[in-house]
C-alpha positions as CSV (number, residue, x, y, z in Angstrom):
1,G,-43.6,-98.3,-11.7
2,V,-47.2,-98.9,-12.7
3,A,-50.1,-100.4,-10.8
4,V,-53.5,-101.3,-12.1
5,G,-56.9,-102.2,-10.6
6,G,-60.4,-100.8,-10.5
7,I,-63.4,-99.8,-8.5
8,Y,-66.6,-101.8,-8.5
9,N,-69.7,-100.1,-7.2
10,V,-72.9,-101.7,-8.5
11,P,-74.0,-101.0,-11.2
12,Y,-70.8,-99.2,-12.2
13,E,-67.2,-100.3,-12.5
14,Y,-64.1,-98.6,-14.0
15,Y,-60.4,-99.3,-14.3
16,I,-57.6,-97.2,-12.8
17,I,-53.9,-97.0,-13.9
18,K,-51.4,-95.3,-11.6
19,R,-47.8,-94.5,-12.1
20,T,-44.9,-93.7,-9.8
21,T,-41.5,-92.2,-10.6
22,N,-40.0,-92.1,-7.1
23,G,-40.1,-95.7,-5.9
24,G,-43.7,-95.7,-4.8
25,T,-43.7,-92.6,-2.5
26,T,-46.3,-90.9,-4.7
27,W,-48.6,-92.1,-7.4
28,T,-50.3,-90.3,-10.3
29,T,-53.5,-91.5,-12.0
30,V,-52.6,-91.8,-15.7
31,G,-55.7,-93.7,-16.9
32,S,-59.3,-94.5,-15.9
33,G,-62.6,-95.3,-17.4
34,D,-65.1,-97.8,-18.9
35,Q,-66.5,-100.9,-17.4
36,T,-63.3,-102.9,-16.8
37,I,-61.4,-104.0,-13.7
38,L,-57.7,-104.4,-14.6
39,Q,-56.1,-107.6,-13.3
40,S,-52.5,-107.5,-14.5
41,V,-49.8,-105.3,-16.0
42,C,-46.4,-106.2,-17.5
43,F,-43.6,-104.4,-19.4
44,A,-41.6,-105.7,-22.2
45,D,-39.0,-102.9,-21.8
46,E,-38.9,-99.5,-20.2
47,N,-41.4,-98.1,-22.6
48,I,-43.7,-100.8,-23.9
49,G,-46.2,-102.3,-21.5
50,Y,-49.5,-104.1,-21.5
51,T,-52.4,-104.4,-19.1
52,V,-55.4,-106.7,-19.2
53,G,-58.7,-106.9,-17.4
54,H,-62.4,-107.8,-17.6
55,S,-65.8,-106.6,-16.7
56,S,-67.8,-108.1,-13.8
57,I,-71.0,-106.7,-15.3
58,M,-70.7,-107.4,-19.0
59,P,-69.0,-110.6,-20.5
60,T,-66.1,-108.6,-22.0
61,S,-62.3,-108.3,-21.6
62,G,-59.8,-105.7,-22.9
63,I,-56.1,-105.2,-23.5
64,R,-54.3,-101.9,-23.3
65,K,-50.8,-100.9,-24.4
66,T,-48.4,-98.1,-23.6
67,T,-45.4,-97.1,-25.6
68,N,-44.1,-94.3,-23.4
69,G,-43.5,-96.0,-20.0
70,G,-47.1,-95.9,-18.8
71,L,-47.8,-92.2,-19.4
72,N,-50.5,-92.9,-22.0
73,W,-52.5,-96.1,-22.7
74,S,-54.5,-97.2,-25.8
75,Y,-57.0,-99.9,-26.3
76,V,-55.6,-102.6,-28.6
77,A,-58.0,-105.6,-28.4
78,G,-61.1,-106.9,-26.8
79,F,-62.7,-110.3,-26.3
80,T,-66.3,-111.4,-25.5
81,M,-67.0,-114.1,-23.0
82,Y,-63.4,-114.3,-21.8
83,V,-62.2,-113.5,-18.3
84,L,-58.6,-112.5,-18.7
85,D,-56.5,-112.7,-15.5
86,D,-52.8,-112.4,-16.3
87,I,-50.5,-111.2,-19.1
88,F,-46.8,-111.6,-19.7
89,S,-44.5,-110.2,-22.4
90,P,-40.9,-111.3,-22.5
91,D,-40.1,-108.9,-25.4
92,I,-41.9,-106.2,-27.4
93,N,-43.5,-108.6,-29.9
94,N,-44.5,-111.7,-27.9
95,I,-47.4,-111.6,-25.5
96,T,-49.3,-114.3,-23.6
97,I,-52.6,-114.0,-21.8
98,V,-54.4,-116.5,-19.7
99,G,-57.8,-116.7,-18.2
100,E,-61.1,-118.6,-18.6
101,S,-64.4,-118.7,-20.5
102,P,-67.7,-120.5,-20.1
103,Y,-66.0,-123.3,-21.9
104,G,-63.0,-123.5,-19.6
105,G,-59.4,-122.2,-19.5
106,I,-58.1,-120.0,-22.3
107,I,-54.5,-119.1,-23.5
108,L,-54.1,-116.3,-26.0
109,S,-50.8,-115.3,-27.7
110,S,-49.6,-112.6,-30.0
111,S,-46.3,-112.4,-31.9
112,S,-47.1,-109.0,-33.4
113,G,-47.2,-106.8,-30.3
114,G,-50.9,-107.3,-29.9
115,S,-52.1,-106.7,-33.5
116,D,-53.1,-110.3,-34.0
117,W,-54.1,-113.0,-31.5
118,I,-54.2,-116.8,-31.6
119,E,-56.1,-119.1,-29.3
120,R,-53.4,-121.6,-28.2
121,L,-55.5,-123.6,-25.7
122,K,-59.2,-123.5,-25.1
123,G,-61.8,-125.7,-23.5
124,T,-60.1,-127.3,-20.5
125,T,-62.0,-127.4,-17.3
126,A,-59.1,-125.8,-15.4
127,A,-59.2,-122.0,-15.2
128,F,-55.8,-120.3,-15.8
129,Y,-54.7,-117.6,-13.3
130,G,-51.0,-116.9,-14.0
131,V,-48.3,-117.0,-16.7
132,S,-44.6,-116.3,-16.8
133,F,-41.8,-116.8,-19.4
134,S,-38.1,-116.9,-18.8
135,N,-37.5,-116.0,-22.4
136,S,-39.5,-116.0,-25.7
137,V,-39.9,-119.8,-25.8
138,N,-39.9,-121.2,-22.3
139,G,-43.0,-120.5,-20.2
140,I,-45.2,-121.7,-17.4
141,V,-49.0,-121.4,-16.9
142,V,-50.7,-122.1,-13.6
143,G,-54.4,-122.6,-12.8
144,S,-57.1,-124.0,-10.7
145,G,-56.8,-127.5,-9.1
146,G,-53.0,-127.3,-9.0
147,T,-52.7,-127.2,-12.8
148,I,-49.3,-126.4,-14.2
149,L,-48.6,-126.2,-17.9
150,R,-45.2,-125.9,-19.6
151,T,-44.1,-124.9,-23.0
152,T,-40.6,-124.9,-24.5
153,D,-41.5,-123.7,-28.0
154,S,-43.4,-120.4,-27.7
155,L,-46.7,-122.3,-27.1
156,V,-46.6,-124.2,-30.3
157,T,-47.0,-127.3,-28.1
158,I,-48.2,-127.3,-24.5
159,D,-47.8,-130.0,-22.0
160,D,-51.3,-130.3,-20.6
161,S,-51.1,-133.9,-19.4
162,K,-52.0,-132.7,-15.8
163,I,-55.4,-131.3,-16.8
164,K,-58.3,-133.6,-16.1
165,N,-60.6,-132.4,-18.9
166,N,-63.7,-134.1,-17.7
167,E,-63.4,-133.1,-14.1
168,P,-64.2,-129.5,-13.1
169,T,-61.9,-128.1,-10.5
170,Q,-64.2,-125.5,-8.9
171,Y,-67.9,-124.7,-8.4
172,K,-68.6,-121.7,-10.6
173,L,-71.6,-119.9,-12.2
174,F,-70.5,-118.0,-15.3
175,Q,-71.9,-114.8,-16.7
176,N,-74.8,-115.6,-18.9
177,Y,-74.4,-114.8,-22.6
178,P,-75.5,-113.0,-24.6
179,N,-76.4,-110.4,-22.1
180,P,-78.5,-108.4,-21.4
181,F,-80.5,-107.2,-24.5
182,N,-81.3,-110.4,-26.2
183,P,-84.5,-112.6,-26.3
184,T,-82.6,-115.7,-25.3
185,T,-79.5,-116.4,-23.2
186,K,-77.3,-119.3,-22.0
187,I,-76.2,-120.0,-18.4
188,V,-73.1,-122.1,-17.8
189,F,-72.0,-123.6,-14.5
190,T,-69.6,-126.3,-13.3
191,V,-70.0,-128.7,-10.4
192,T,-67.1,-130.6,-8.9
193,V,-69.0,-133.5,-7.3
194,P,-72.4,-135.0,-7.9
195,G,-75.1,-133.4,-5.8
196,E,-78.4,-131.5,-5.5
197,V,-78.4,-128.2,-7.4
198,V,-81.1,-125.5,-7.5
199,L,-80.6,-122.7,-10.1
200,S,-83.3,-120.0,-10.1
201,V,-83.8,-116.6,-11.7
202,Y,-84.9,-113.6,-9.7
203,D,-85.9,-110.1,-10.8
204,A,-84.4,-106.9,-9.5
205,A,-86.7,-106.8,-6.6
206,G,-85.7,-110.3,-5.4
207,R,-88.9,-112.1,-6.6
208,P,-88.4,-115.6,-8.1
209,I,-89.1,-115.7,-11.8
210,R,-88.2,-119.2,-12.8
211,T,-86.4,-122.3,-11.6
212,L,-84.0,-123.6,-14.3
213,A,-82.6,-126.6,-12.4
214,D,-83.7,-128.5,-9.3
215,G,-82.4,-131.9,-8.7
216,R,-79.3,-134.1,-8.5
217,I,-76.7,-133.6,-11.3
218,P,-73.3,-135.1,-12.1
219,A,-70.0,-133.5,-11.7
220,S,-69.4,-131.7,-15.0
221,R,-69.9,-128.5,-17.0
222,H,-73.6,-127.8,-17.5
223,E,-75.3,-125.4,-19.9
224,I,-78.9,-124.2,-19.8
């Protein structure tokens, strides 16, 4: 078996991959490093597996692959501004990843074992947290606000009728982008009900620098 995760200790974070060959009695670290906290791992067969995670410090996510049962892992793809939460692979070629971005939920798929990726769904206000397939064509995606999506044709079409695209399902302040070494940046946040919002920027010493929003705003996705 394989378990994934990470350690977050401001301003550092790094991923950890552990492997057991005796039913979990003992575990060996087989991978660690870089600024990523791994969120999910899956295996297409006894040798080929994938893991996905994202950084809490920088707006990046990454996918890693093993071809020898988890002994060694290689980086196969990365995405900017995506928070990738779950991955599922019903066979060695087909992979589906779900998560969220500043623009809403995201579903990514590959039919080439991770060599190429297609955005199957993007821009809903629901964040996607879990995905599972019973075979290569029938799958379920679950997300915030009780969202459940279903596909019966390998994500060619997705039943997203239960997503209320104009109604955010959670209060959230997203990672600003680009960050941090740029003259300008964008800040995205969502509000589920109309109300008073104050959004301020502070320096490392906790001193207020600037107030970006201060007043009543509607329930929606907002960008500053």
